[in-house]
C-alpha positions as CSV (number, residue, x, y, z in Angstrom):
1,M,-33.6,36.8,33.7
2,K,-32.2,34.6,31.0
3,I,-30.0,31.6,31.8
4,E,-27.5,32.7,29.1
5,S,-26.9,35.9,31.0
6,V,-25.6,34.0,34.1
7,K,-22.2,33.5,32.3
8,Q,-21.9,37.3,32.2
9,W,-22.5,37.8,35.9
10,S,-19.7,38.8,38.1
11,T,-18.3,36.4,40.7
12,E,-19.7,38.7,43.4
13,K,-23.2,38.5,42.0
14,I,-23.1,34.7,41.6
15,S,-21.8,34.2,45.2
16,Q,-24.5,36.6,46.5
17,Y,-27.2,34.5,44.9
18,I,-25.7,31.3,46.1
19,L,-25.5,32.7,49.7
20,Y,-29.1,33.9,49.5
21,V,-30.3,30.5,48.3
22,L,-28.4,28.6,51.0
23,V,-29.5,30.9,53.8
24,G,-33.1,30.7,52.6
25,L,-32.9,26.9,52.5
26,I,-31.3,26.6,55.9
27,V,-33.8,29.0,57.5
28,L,-36.7,27.1,55.9
29,I,-35.5,23.7,57.1
30,F,-34.8,24.9,60.6
31,I,-38.2,26.7,60.8
32,L,-39.9,23.4,59.8
33,F,-37.7,21.6,62.3
34,Y,-38.6,23.8,65.3
35,L,-42.3,24.5,64.5
36,I,-43.6,21.2,63.2
37,G,-43.6,18.2,65.5
38,F,-40.6,19.3,67.6
39,D,-42.1,18.1,70.8
40,L,-42.8,14.5,69.7
41,P,-41.5,12.1,72.3
42,F,-38.8,9.5,71.2
43,L,-40.4,6.1,71.2
44,D,-37.5,4.2,72.9
45,N,-37.1,6.9,75.6
46,P,-39.9,9.5,76.1
47,A,-37.4,11.7,78.0
48,F,-36.0,12.7,74.6
49,N,-37.6,14.5,71.7
50,A,-37.9,13.1,68.2
51,P,-38.5,16.1,66.0
52,L,-40.4,15.3,62.8
53,F,-38.0,17.1,60.5
54,T,-34.8,15.6,61.9
55,D,-34.3,13.7,58.7
56,G,-34.6,16.9,56.8
57,V,-31.9,18.6,58.8
58,I,-29.6,15.6,58.4
59,A,-30.3,15.4,54.7
60,L,-29.5,19.2,54.4
61,M,-26.2,18.7,56.2
62,W,-25.2,15.7,54.0
63,L,-26.1,17.7,50.8
64,M,-24.1,20.7,52.0
65,L,-21.1,18.4,52.9
66,I,-21.2,16.7,49.5
67,F,-21.6,20.0,47.7
68,A,-18.6,21.5,49.7
69,I,-16.4,18.4,49.0
70,G,-17.3,18.7,45.3
71,L,-16.4,22.3,45.3
72,V,-13.1,21.6,47.0
73,V,-12.2,18.9,44.5
74,W,-13.3,21.1,41.6
75,S,-11.3,24.1,42.9
76,F,-8.3,21.9,43.4
77,V,-8.5,20.4,39.9
78,K,-9.1,23.8,38.3
79,S,-6.3,25.6,40.2
80,Y,-3.9,22.7,39.4
81,R,-4.8,22.8,35.6
82,S,-4.5,26.6,35.4
83,Q,-1.1,26.8,37.2
84,T,1.9,27.6,35.1
85,K,5.5,27.0,36.0
86,V,5.8,30.7,36.9
87,D,4.0,31.9,40.0
88,Q,0.8,33.8,39.0
89,I,0.6,37.3,40.4
90,V,-2.8,38.9,40.1
91,N,-3.0,42.6,40.8
92,G,0.2,42.5,42.7
93,I,-1.0,39.5,44.9
94,P,0.9,36.2,44.7
95,A,-2.2,34.1,44.0
96,T,-0.3,30.8,43.5
97,K,1.6,31.1,46.8
98,I,-1.5,32.0,48.7
99,S,-3.3,29.0,47.2
100,Y,-0.5,26.6,48.1
101,V,-0.3,28.0,51.7
102,V,-4.1,27.7,52.2
103,W,-4.1,24.1,51.0
104,G,-1.0,23.2,53.0
105,V,-2.2,24.8,56.2
106,T,-5.6,23.2,56.0
107,F,-4.1,19.8,55.3
108,V,-1.6,20.1,58.1
109,L,-4.3,21.3,60.6
110,M,-6.5,18.3,59.6
111,V,-3.6,15.9,60.2
112,L,-2.6,17.5,63.5
113,T,-6.1,17.7,64.9
114,F,-6.8,14.1,63.9
115,L,-3.6,13.0,65.7
116,F,-4.2,15.1,68.9
117,T,-8.0,14.7,69.2
118,P,-8.8,12.9,72.4
119,T,-10.7,9.6,72.1
120,S,-12.3,9.5,75.5
121,P,-15.8,8.1,75.3
122,V,-18.7,10.5,75.2
123,I,-22.3,10.1,76.1
124,V,-24.7,10.7,73.2
125,N,-28.4,10.6,73.9
126,G,-27.8,8.6,77.1
127,K,-25.6,6.0,75.4
128,L,-21.9,5.6,75.6
129,F,-20.1,6.4,72.3
130,Q,-16.6,5.1,72.1
131,E,-15.7,4.2,68.5
132,W,-12.1,5.4,68.1
133,F,-12.1,6.4,64.4
134,S,-15.4,8.3,64.6
135,L,-14.3,10.2,67.7
136,K,-11.0,11.1,66.0
137,L,-12.7,12.1,62.7
138,S,-15.4,14.2,64.3
139,G,-12.9,15.9,66.6
140,M,-10.7,16.6,63.6
141,F,-13.5,18.4,61.8
142,V,-14.6,20.4,64.9
143,Y,-11.1,21.4,66.0
144,T,-9.9,22.2,62.4
145,S,-13.0,24.4,61.8
146,I,-12.4,26.3,65.1
147,L,-8.7,26.8,64.2
148,L,-9.5,27.9,60.7
149,L,-12.1,30.4,62.0
150,V,-9.6,31.8,64.5
151,I,-7.0,32.1,61.7
152,A,-9.6,33.8,59.4
153,I,-10.5,36.3,62.2
154,A,-6.8,37.0,62.9
155,T,-6.2,37.5,59.2
156,V,-9.1,40.0,58.9
157,V,-7.9,41.9,61.9
158,F,-4.4,42.0,60.6
159,G,-5.6,43.1,57.1
160,S,-7.8,45.8,58.6
161,T,-4.8,47.3,60.4
162,R,-3.0,47.6,57.1
163,Y,-3.8,51.3,56.7
164,I,-2.6,52.0,60.2
165,R,0.6,50.1,59.6
166,R,1.1,51.9,56.2
167,N,0.5,55.3,57.7
168,T,2.9,54.6,60.6
169,H,5.5,53.2,58.2
170,Q,5.2,56.3,56.0
171,D,5.5,58.7,59.0
172,V,8.7,57.0,60.1
173,H,10.3,57.5,56.7
174,K,9.3,61.1,56.5
175,A,11.0,61.9,59.8
């Protein structure tokens, strides 16, 4: 496989390889996490475990977060630069409108979940955690992720019923 041929790959093929690499890396890190030194006692409190590869899991999460933020910024800049004054319609799909709606809904959800996330203290590893901003920020990411997953599932279900809706609509017009 030549590096020059990567530019000729389809988007689907590139995303498949990226998915395989990410899944393989995640599986490797978590196998190391659970199989090597998982039962080591925590020095400050032996009631807790201090797995040997905890730093590896944390580093993987940070790398994935930074990579995801970089992709979001790159995607935003690329879509902003490629936009024309006229709405782009690709294969009968209003791509520009969908892009703006996705960005807008994600931003509004993040603001709303930040505002409405409770800040009651939580106990983490036996210690009280009550920093207001960190509680709001972590709650925002958790609740926004959950809401976006629910929206994605609802969209897939709605899209999968398209053929049923189309056939019902055509049957009504035939009668």
